[in-house]
C-alpha positions as CSV (number, residue, x, y, z in Angstrom):
1,M,10.4,-3.3,16.4
2,K,7.6,-4.8,18.6
3,K,6.1,-8.0,17.3
4,L,2.4,-8.0,16.7
5,T,0.8,-10.5,19.1
6,I,-2.8,-11.6,18.4
7,I,-5.0,-13.9,20.5
8,M,-8.0,-14.8,18.6
9,T,-10.9,-16.8,20.4
10,M,-14.2,-18.1,18.3
11,G,-13.2,-16.8,15.5
12,F,-12.8,-13.0,16.4
13,L,-10.2,-10.9,17.9
14,A,-10.1,-10.9,21.6
15,T,-6.8,-9.0,22.3
16,L,-4.4,-7.4,20.5
17,F,-1.1,-6.2,21.9
18,G,2.0,-4.3,20.2
19,C,2.2,-2.1,17.4
20,G,4.2,-2.2,14.5
21,Q,5.7,-4.6,11.8
22,N,8.7,-6.9,11.5
23,K,10.5,-4.4,9.0
24,S,13.7,-3.8,7.8
25,N,14.2,-0.6,5.6
26,N,17.0,-2.2,3.8
27,T,14.5,-4.2,2.0
28,T,12.3,-3.0,-0.8
29,T,9.1,-4.5,-0.6
30,G,7.4,-6.7,-3.3
31,N,10.4,-7.5,-5.2
32,S,13.7,-9.1,-4.3
33,E,15.2,-7.2,-7.2
34,T,15.9,-3.4,-7.4
35,P,13.0,-1.6,-9.0
36,P,13.5,0.2,-12.3
37,I,15.1,3.7,-11.9
38,T,12.8,5.3,-14.2
39,K,10.4,4.9,-17.2
40,P,11.2,6.4,-20.5
41,V,10.4,10.3,-20.5
42,D,6.7,10.8,-21.7
43,N,6.2,14.1,-23.7
44,I,2.6,15.0,-23.2
45,T,0.4,18.0,-23.1
46,A,-1.1,17.8,-19.6
47,T,-4.9,18.3,-18.9
48,K,-6.0,20.9,-16.7
49,D,-6.7,18.5,-13.8
50,Q,-3.3,16.9,-14.3
51,S,-1.7,20.4,-14.1
52,E,-3.5,21.4,-11.1
53,R,-2.8,18.0,-9.3
54,R,0.8,18.3,-10.2
55,A,1.1,21.9,-8.7
56,K,-0.7,21.0,-5.5
57,S,1.7,18.1,-5.2
58,E,4.7,20.2,-5.8
59,D,3.8,22.6,-3.3
60,F,3.6,20.0,-0.6
61,C,7.0,18.7,-1.7
62,K,8.7,22.1,-1.6
63,S,7.1,22.5,1.9
64,K,9.0,19.2,3.1
65,N,12.3,20.4,1.2
66,I,11.7,17.5,-1.2
67,P,13.0,17.7,-4.8
68,I,10.7,18.0,-7.5
69,Y,10.9,16.6,-11.1
70,K,11.6,19.5,-13.4
71,N,10.3,18.2,-16.9
72,P,6.9,19.9,-17.3
73,N,6.0,17.4,-20.1
74,S,6.3,14.2,-18.2
75,L,5.6,12.3,-14.8
76,F,1.8,12.6,-14.5
77,V,-0.9,10.2,-13.3
78,D,-3.5,9.6,-16.1
79,A,-6.3,12.4,-16.3
80,E,-9.3,11.9,-14.5
81,E,-11.3,11.3,-17.7
82,N,-9.0,8.2,-18.5
83,V,-9.1,6.6,-15.0
84,T,-11.7,4.0,-13.6
85,I,-10.8,3.6,-10.1
86,R,-11.2,0.0,-8.4
87,K,-14.8,-0.8,-7.3
88,K,-15.4,-0.9,-3.8
89,D,-15.9,-4.8,-3.3
90,E,-12.6,-5.1,-5.1
91,V,-11.0,-2.8,-2.6
92,V,-12.4,-4.6,0.3
93,D,-11.4,-8.0,-0.8
94,R,-7.7,-6.9,-1.3
95,A,-7.7,-5.3,2.2
96,I,-8.7,-8.5,3.7
97,A,-6.0,-10.4,1.7
98,L,-3.3,-7.9,2.6
99,C,-4.4,-8.2,6.4
100,Y,-4.2,-11.8,6.4
101,L,-0.7,-11.7,4.8
102,E,0.5,-9.4,7.3
103,L,-0.7,-11.7,10.1
104,K,1.3,-14.8,8.6
105,S,4.2,-12.7,8.3
106,E,4.2,-12.2,12.0
107,H,4.2,-15.9,12.7
108,A,0.5,-15.9,14.0
109,D,-0.6,-19.1,15.3
110,K,-2.0,-21.6,12.7
111,K,-5.4,-21.8,14.3
112,I,-5.7,-18.0,14.3
113,L,-5.0,-17.9,10.7
114,A,-7.5,-21.0,10.1
115,D,-10.0,-19.1,12.1
116,F,-9.2,-15.8,10.2
117,D,-9.6,-17.4,6.9
118,K,-12.8,-19.0,8.0
119,K,-14.5,-15.8,9.1
120,Y,-13.5,-13.7,6.1
121,N,-12.8,-16.2,2.9
122,V,-9.3,-15.4,2.6
123,M,-8.3,-18.0,0.1
124,A,-10.9,-16.9,-2.3
125,K,-9.4,-13.3,-2.3
126,L,-5.7,-14.2,-2.8
127,T,-3.6,-14.3,-6.0
128,A,-2.0,-17.0,-7.0
129,N,1.4,-15.9,-5.6
130,E,-0.2,-15.1,-2.1
131,K,-1.9,-18.3,-1.9
132,E,1.5,-20.1,-2.5
133,F,2.8,-18.1,0.6
134,A,-0.3,-18.6,2.5
135,L,-0.2,-22.4,2.1
136,S,3.6,-22.9,2.6
137,D,5.0,-24.3,5.9
138,N,8.3,-22.9,5.1
139,P,8.2,-19.6,3.3
140,T,11.5,-18.0,2.4
141,Q,12.6,-14.8,4.3
142,Q,11.9,-12.8,1.2
143,Q,8.3,-13.9,1.3
144,M,8.0,-13.2,4.8
145,T,9.5,-9.8,4.5
146,D,7.4,-8.9,1.4
147,A,4.3,-10.1,3.1
148,N,5.1,-8.0,6.3
149,W,5.3,-4.9,4.2
150,R,2.1,-5.5,2.8
151,A,0.7,-4.0,6.2
152,E,1.4,-0.7,4.5
153,S,-0.8,-1.7,1.6
154,Y,-3.4,-2.7,4.1
155,H,-3.3,0.7,5.7
156,V,-3.9,2.4,2.1
157,M,-6.8,0.2,1.4
158,L,-8.4,1.1,4.7
159,W,-7.7,4.8,3.8
160,A,-9.4,4.2,0.4
161,L,-12.4,2.5,2.1
162,G,-13.0,5.5,4.5
163,Y,-11.9,3.6,7.8
164,I,-8.7,5.9,8.1
165,E,-9.3,9.7,8.0
166,A,-6.1,10.7,6.2
167,L,-2.9,9.2,5.0
168,K,-0.1,10.6,7.2
169,Y,3.3,11.9,5.8
170,P,5.2,8.8,4.9
171,N,8.1,9.0,7.2
172,E,7.2,6.0,9.5
173,V,5.4,2.7,9.4
174,C,1.7,2.5,10.3
175,N,0.3,1.2,13.4
176,V,-0.8,-2.3,12.8
177,A,-2.5,-3.1,15.9
178,D,-4.9,-0.2,15.2
179,D,-5.4,-1.3,11.6
180,V,-6.2,-4.8,12.2
181,K,-8.9,-3.7,14.7
182,H,-10.8,-2.2,11.7
183,L,-11.2,-5.4,10.2
184,F,-11.3,-7.7,13.4
185,S,-14.1,-5.9,15.1
186,R,-16.5,-6.5,12.2
187,T,-17.8,-9.6,10.3
188,E,-16.9,-9.6,6.6
189,K,-20.3,-8.4,5.8
190,E,-20.4,-5.5,8.3
191,F,-16.6,-4.6,7.0
192,R,-18.0,-4.5,3.3
193,E,-21.2,-2.5,4.2
194,N,-19.5,0.2,6.5
195,S,-16.9,0.8,3.7
196,K,-17.3,4.2,1.9
197,L,-14.8,4.1,-1.0
198,R,-13.3,7.7,-1.6
199,T,-13.9,9.6,-4.6
200,K,-11.7,9.3,-8.0
201,I,-10.4,12.8,-7.3
202,E,-9.1,11.9,-3.6
203,I,-7.4,8.8,-4.8
204,L,-5.7,10.5,-7.6
205,D,-4.4,13.2,-5.6
206,Q,-2.8,10.8,-3.3
207,A,-1.4,9.0,-6.4
208,D,-0.2,12.1,-8.1
209,L,1.4,13.1,-4.4
210,I,3.1,9.6,-4.1
211,L,4.4,9.5,-7.5
212,R,6.4,12.5,-6.9
213,L,7.7,11.3,-3.6
214,D,8.6,8.0,-5.1
215,W,10.6,9.9,-7.7
216,A,12.4,11.9,-5.1
217,C,13.5,8.7,-3.1
218,V,14.6,6.9,-6.2
219,N,16.5,9.9,-7.3
220,A,18.0,10.2,-4.0
221,R,19.0,6.4,-4.4
222,V,20.6,6.8,-7.6
223,K,22.7,9.4,-6.2
224,N,23.5,7.3,-3.1
225,E,21.9,9.7,-0.9
226,T,19.4,9.3,2.0
227,A,15.7,9.7,1.2
228,P,14.9,13.3,1.5
229,G,12.5,15.1,3.9
230,G,12.9,12.2,6.3
231,L,10.8,10.0,4.0
232,D,10.8,6.0,4.6
233,K,11.4,5.0,1.1
234,S,10.0,1.5,1.8
235,V,6.8,3.1,2.9
236,V,6.5,5.2,0.1
237,Y,7.2,2.4,-2.3
238,E,4.3,0.3,-1.0
239,R,2.0,3.3,-0.8
240,H,2.8,3.9,-4.5
241,Y,2.3,0.2,-5.4
242,S,-1.2,0.3,-3.6
243,L,-2.3,3.6,-5.2
244,N,-1.3,2.4,-8.5
245,W,-3.5,-0.6,-8.1
246,L,-6.3,1.7,-7.0
247,I,-6.3,3.7,-10.2
248,K,-5.8,0.8,-12.4
249,F,-2.3,2.0,-13.7
250,M,-1.8,0.2,-17.1
251,N,-4.6,-1.9,-16.0
252,Q,-2.1,-4.4,-13.9
253,D,-3.2,-7.0,-11.7
254,W,-1.9,-6.8,-8.1
255,D,1.1,-9.0,-8.5
256,K,2.2,-7.3,-11.7
257,V,1.8,-3.6,-10.5
258,T,4.7,-1.2,-11.5
259,T,5.8,2.0,-9.6
260,D,7.5,3.7,-12.5
261,T,9.0,7.1,-11.9
């Protein structure tokens, strides 16, 4: 794919060319090891909102010829009453951090990265693992690949903050050039103030759907089949990771998020 080229002057974006990430669909983002195939089967009595959300997601899957999980007592996102989504400022900080990681993974010039850090106070927003990568002069190829895939997580954060109207069907990577402009065209204060965090219901709807899409991708992998419905399994994984963080799945910090299916 084309490289993302950035020319930044006086601490703001002047010109942005290209679109896309330096990705390989043969690599699963976030971990060098293969993620768990599945979690132990739950045996729960679903609430009304859980059942309705599942039914809506399954209807979507059927429309795309994507297999659905059959056990009626398992594989649910938490009920609305038990979920507290991340606060807007948390999501804004995460979006800024993820955008920076993507830029570094594209071998952006050191001055561009330094200006970005200064403009958006990036280092204060990175996790310990991310800061290690950000400060490294010689990151590993796996670190670069993982950071590159974070463009998909940044895309989810932009959606959660209202900058992107909808999360499209995850069969291809996002347009990085367009996404980066949402941040670079604003100061940190403007980006934060213009953000409008989506409702818990909107975020849970997407979390439920991506749970089922990821289950279908994992199911296909176990059977040594291609992902169904033309899904890009790596985009699905990254979206699942991000949405689980947004709904505080098992109250896990960013670097520890799991994507159980």
